[in-house]
C-alpha positions as CSV (number, residue, x, y, z in Angstrom):
1,M,8.7,-6.2,-17.8
2,K,6.2,-8.9,-16.9
3,L,4.8,-9.1,-13.4
4,L,1.8,-10.1,-11.3
5,A,0.5,-7.7,-8.6
6,L,-1.7,-8.4,-5.6
7,D,-3.4,-6.2,-3.0
8,T,-5.7,-7.2,-0.1
9,S,-4.8,-4.4,2.4
10,T,-8.4,-3.1,2.6
11,E,-11.9,-4.4,1.8
12,L,-10.9,-4.1,-1.9
13,C,-9.3,-7.3,-3.1
14,S,-7.5,-7.0,-6.4
15,A,-5.0,-8.6,-8.7
16,A,-3.3,-7.2,-11.8
17,L,-1.1,-8.5,-14.6
18,W,1.5,-6.1,-16.1
19,L,2.9,-7.3,-19.5
20,D,5.4,-4.7,-20.9
21,G,3.1,-1.8,-20.2
22,S,-0.2,-3.5,-20.9
23,L,-2.4,-3.8,-17.7
24,S,-5.3,-6.1,-16.9
25,A,-6.9,-6.3,-13.5
26,R,-9.6,-8.0,-11.4
27,E,-11.2,-6.3,-8.3
28,A,-13.9,-7.1,-5.8
29,I,-15.1,-5.5,-2.6
30,R,-15.6,-7.8,0.3
31,E,-15.1,-7.3,4.1
32,R,-13.8,-10.8,4.6
33,G,-12.8,-13.8,2.6
34,H,-10.2,-12.3,0.3
35,G,-8.4,-15.6,0.3
36,E,-11.3,-17.2,-1.6
37,L,-11.2,-14.4,-4.2
38,L,-7.5,-13.8,-4.8
39,L,-6.3,-17.1,-6.3
40,P,-9.2,-17.4,-8.8
41,M,-8.4,-13.8,-9.9
42,I,-4.8,-14.7,-10.5
43,D,-5.7,-17.9,-12.4
44,E,-8.2,-15.9,-14.6
45,L,-5.6,-13.2,-15.4
46,L,-2.9,-15.7,-16.3
47,R,-5.2,-17.9,-18.4
48,E,-6.7,-14.9,-20.4
49,A,-3.2,-13.7,-21.2
50,D,-1.9,-17.2,-21.9
51,V,1.0,-16.6,-19.5
52,G,2.4,-18.9,-16.9
53,L,3.9,-17.8,-13.6
54,P,7.4,-19.0,-14.7
55,Q,7.3,-16.6,-17.6
56,L,7.0,-13.6,-15.3
57,D,9.9,-11.5,-14.1
58,A,8.6,-10.8,-10.6
59,I,5.5,-10.7,-8.3
60,A,4.5,-7.4,-6.6
61,F,2.3,-7.0,-3.6
62,G,0.9,-4.3,-1.5
63,R,3.1,-4.5,1.6
64,G,1.0,-2.3,3.8
65,P,0.2,-0.4,5.9
66,G,-3.3,-1.7,6.1
67,G,-5.4,-4.3,7.8
68,F,-3.2,-6.8,9.5
69,T,-5.0,-9.9,8.1
70,G,-5.2,-8.5,4.6
71,V,-1.5,-7.3,4.5
72,R,-0.4,-10.7,5.7
73,L,-2.5,-12.5,3.1
74,A,-1.0,-10.6,0.2
75,A,2.5,-11.1,1.5
76,G,1.9,-14.8,2.1
77,V,0.3,-15.5,-1.3
78,A,3.1,-13.6,-3.1
79,Q,5.8,-15.5,-1.2
80,G,4.1,-18.8,-1.8
81,L,3.9,-18.2,-5.5
82,A,7.4,-16.8,-5.7
83,F,8.9,-19.8,-3.9
84,A,7.0,-22.2,-6.2
85,V,8.5,-20.8,-9.4
86,G,11.7,-19.0,-8.2
87,L,10.6,-15.4,-8.8
88,P,11.7,-12.3,-6.8
89,L,9.2,-10.0,-5.0
90,L,8.6,-6.3,-5.3
91,P,6.9,-5.0,-2.1
92,V,5.0,-1.7,-2.8
93,S,3.7,0.7,-0.2
94,D,-0.1,0.8,-0.1
95,L,-0.1,4.5,0.7
96,Q,2.1,5.1,-2.3
97,A,-0.2,3.0,-4.5
98,L,-3.2,5.1,-3.3
99,A,-1.2,8.3,-4.0
100,A,-0.5,7.1,-7.5
101,Q,-4.2,6.5,-8.1
102,A,-5.1,10.0,-6.9
103,L,-2.2,11.9,-8.4
104,L,-2.5,10.4,-11.9
105,L,-6.1,11.5,-12.3
106,P,-6.6,14.0,-15.1
107,G,-6.2,17.5,-13.7
108,A,-5.0,16.3,-10.3
109,P,-2.6,18.5,-8.3
110,P,0.9,17.2,-7.9
111,R,0.6,16.8,-4.1
112,A,-1.5,14.4,-2.1
113,L,-2.2,13.7,1.6
114,I,-3.0,10.0,1.9
115,C,-4.9,8.9,5.0
116,Q,-6.1,5.3,5.5
117,D,-8.3,4.4,8.5
118,A,-6.2,2.4,10.9
119,R,-9.0,1.9,13.5
120,M,-8.4,2.7,17.2
121,S,-9.0,6.4,16.3
122,E,-5.8,6.5,14.2
123,I,-4.8,6.7,10.6
124,Y,-2.0,5.5,8.4
125,W,-0.8,8.6,6.5
126,G,1.9,10.0,4.3
127,C,2.5,13.0,2.0
128,F,3.4,12.3,-1.7
129,E,4.3,14.4,-4.7
130,R,4.2,13.6,-8.4
131,V,7.2,14.4,-10.5
132,A,6.4,13.5,-14.1
133,Q,4.9,10.0,-13.7
134,A,6.9,9.1,-10.6
135,I,5.3,9.3,-7.1
136,H,7.6,10.3,-4.2
137,L,7.1,10.1,-0.5
138,L,8.0,13.2,1.5
139,G,9.2,12.4,5.0
140,A,8.0,9.1,6.4
141,E,4.8,7.1,6.5
142,A,3.3,7.1,10.0
143,V,0.4,6.0,12.1
144,A,-1.1,8.7,14.3
145,A,-4.2,10.5,15.5
146,P,-6.0,12.4,12.7
147,G,-5.5,15.7,14.5
148,S,-1.7,15.3,14.5
149,V,-1.3,15.3,10.7
150,V,1.0,18.2,9.5
151,L,1.5,19.1,5.8
152,P,5.0,20.0,4.6
153,R,5.8,23.7,5.0
154,A,6.7,23.9,1.3
155,W,3.0,23.0,0.5
156,A,1.7,26.2,2.0
157,G,-0.6,27.9,-0.5
158,Q,-0.3,25.1,-3.0
159,R,-3.1,22.8,-4.3
160,V,-3.2,19.5,-2.4
161,C,-5.7,16.7,-2.8
162,G,-6.6,14.0,-0.2
163,A,-7.5,10.4,-0.6
164,G,-8.3,7.3,1.5
165,S,-10.7,5.9,4.0
166,G,-9.3,8.2,6.7
167,F,-11.2,11.0,5.2
168,A,-14.4,9.1,5.4
169,A,-13.8,8.3,9.0
170,Y,-12.2,11.5,10.3
171,G,-12.8,14.1,7.6
172,A,-13.6,17.0,9.9
173,R,-10.6,16.4,12.1
174,L,-8.3,16.1,9.1
175,Q,-9.6,19.3,7.5
176,A,-9.2,21.1,10.9
177,A,-5.6,19.9,11.1
178,C,-4.6,20.4,7.4
179,G,-6.8,23.2,6.1
180,T,-8.8,23.1,2.9
181,L,-7.8,20.6,0.3
182,S,-8.5,21.2,-3.4
183,A,-10.2,17.7,-3.7
184,V,-10.8,14.7,-1.5
185,F,-11.4,11.1,-2.5
186,P,-12.6,9.3,0.6
187,E,-13.8,6.3,-1.5
188,M,-10.4,5.5,-3.0
189,R,-8.6,2.3,-1.8
190,P,-5.2,0.9,-2.8
191,R,-5.4,-1.3,-5.9
192,A,-3.2,-3.9,-7.5
193,S,-3.2,-1.8,-10.7
194,E,-1.1,0.9,-9.1
195,V,1.0,-1.6,-7.2
196,A,1.9,-3.1,-10.7
197,L,2.6,0.4,-12.1
198,L,4.9,1.4,-9.2
199,A,6.6,-2.0,-9.2
200,A,7.3,-1.7,-13.0
201,Q,8.7,1.8,-12.5
202,A,11.0,0.5,-9.7
203,G,12.2,-2.4,-11.8
204,L,14.0,-5.5,-10.9
205,A,16.8,-3.5,-9.2
206,A,14.3,-3.1,-6.3
207,A,13.3,-6.7,-6.2
208,L,14.0,-8.9,-3.1
209,P,14.3,-12.7,-2.6
210,A,11.0,-14.1,-1.5
211,E,12.1,-14.7,2.1
212,Q,13.3,-11.1,2.5
213,A,10.0,-9.4,1.4
214,Q,8.0,-8.6,4.5
215,P,4.8,-6.8,5.2
216,V,4.8,-3.4,6.9
217,Y,2.4,-2.7,9.7
218,L,3.8,0.6,11.1
219,R,2.4,-0.1,14.6
220,D,4.8,-3.1,14.9
221,D,7.7,-0.8,14.0
222,V,7.5,1.0,17.4
223,A,10.3,-0.2,19.6
224,Q,9.4,-1.1,23.1
225,A,11.6,-0.5,26.1
226,P,12.7,-3.8,27.8
227,A,10.8,-4.8,30.9
228,P,12.6,-4.0,34.1
229,A,14.7,-6.7,35.6
230,P,13.3,-8.4,38.6
231,P,14.8,-7.3,41.9
232,R,17.8,-9.3,43.0
233,T,17.5,-11.2,46.2
234,S,20.3,-12.3,48.5
235,P,20.7,-16.1,48.8
236,D,19.5,-17.5,52.1
């Protein structure tokens, strides 16, 4: 499988090229201006591999959750490139990509709590397990206060690692809620390398037409009750 992968959900801007199991990547940390970095990264990867976009099978992107602007940028660039050459898209969870980075480390436990700083005193979080080389979400991804995080009951007494910027911002509150973790990686951020890996594992069966591949913000998924109707008045 041949695919391009993009991620701009955090301050780490990255692109990766997956060619039948061979991976090359470009990364740069910048608080803003990812749009200026991403396209040159893509051009460089394709030029070095002597591959054109039409030769790829799909484009993958980190679909969130993450910073609104960054998630929109990755989705927009991926859609634009896909429309231009008629490729499908593979949206990949940024929390799952971060879990893959942590869980595939040598000696890592097979369970990870992933917490990304969502600002406003909240985190994006999810619990993931590694089975062989596959990374599975347990339950659902969520946005919540750090103190409300609860590990699965089946994890009691098991080794669990933690990863993500949520631990840098709210480490004490997360430790109080979850107990002691075997290792914590607060510096880890989602990367296009793991987005590419997970997309390749999912395969083209999981691909979507460009117009159907949408970012995931979590906060926007909360349904709001309709506003009450204005009081009816009798005609004069």
